[in-house]
C-alpha positions in Angstrom: 0.2 0.0 -0.1 1.1 3.2 -1.2 2.0 6.1 1.6 0.8 9.6 1.2 4.2 10.7 0.7 4.9 8.0 -2.6 1.5 9.3 -4.1 2.8 12.9 -4.2 6.5 11.8 -5.3 4.6 10.3 -8.2 2.2 13.1 -8.8 4.8 16.0 -8.2 8.4 16.1 -10.0 11.0 16.0 -7.9 11.8 19.5 -8.0 8.4 20.4 -6.4 8.5 17.5 -4.0 11.4 18.7 -2.4 9.6 22.1 -2.5 6.8 20.7 -0.6 8.8 18.7 1.8 11.1 21.8 3.0 7.8 24.3 3.1 5.4 21.8 4.9 7.6 19.0 6.4 6.3 17.5 9.8 3.0 19.8 9.1 -0.7 18.5 8.2 -1.9 19.9 5.1 -5.3 20.3 4.1 -6.0 19.9 -0.2 -9.3 20.4 -1.2 -11.2 18.1 -3.6 -12.5 19.1 -6.9 -15.3 21.6 -6.5 -14.7 22.1 -2.9 -12.9 25.4 -2.9 -14.7 27.2 -0.6 -13.5 25.2 2.3 -13.4 27.4 5.4 -14.9 30.2 3.6 -18.1 31.6 5.6 -20.4 33.0 2.8 -19.8 29.8 0.8 -21.3 27.7 4.0 -23.7 30.5 4.7 -25.0 29.9 0.8 -24.6 26.2 0.8 -26.4 25.6 4.0 -29.4 28.0 2.5 -30.0 26.0 -0.3 -29.9 23.0 1.7 -32.9 24.3 3.7 -34.1 25.3 0.8 -34.4 22.3 -1.2 -35.2 20.4 1.9 -38.3 22.9 2.3 -39.1 22.1 -1.4 -39.5 18.4 -0.3 -35.9 17.0 -1.3 -35.1 13.8 0.6 -31.9 13.6 2.9 -30.0 11.5 1.0 -30.3 13.1 -1.9 -29.1 16.4 -0.5 -26.0 14.5 1.3 -24.9 13.2 -2.0 -25.2 16.4 -4.2 -23.3 18.3 -1.4 -20.9 15.4 -0.8 -22.1 15.4 3.1 -23.1 12.7 5.4 -26.7 12.4 6.3 -26.0 13.1 9.6 -24.3 16.8 9.0 -27.7 17.4 6.6 -29.8 16.9 9.7 -27.2 19.2 11.2 -27.2 21.8 9.2 -31.4 21.8 9.2 -31.4 21.4 12.9 -28.8 24.6 13.7 -31.4 26.6 11.2 -34.1 25.6 13.8 -32.0 26.5 16.7 -31.4 30.6 15.3 -35.2 30.8 14.7 -36.0 30.1 18.4 
């Protein structure tokens, strides 16, 4: 089984792999998946969560929402429940 470092060596050329190690060696680095560049952007989350709430109000199933947004069912329920807490 390949390690993350081995995967990175396969993807990057030798020079860029060395630069990556020099810059981030020993640190945890988060790399977004395609289409998830809004990570940690408050406006992105607010917009996404509003879309989820609106789609649920319009009858979309939890499973469909989870699949569409790449989230777990539990996370969808948390988003929906958080909206109710704010209103009360």
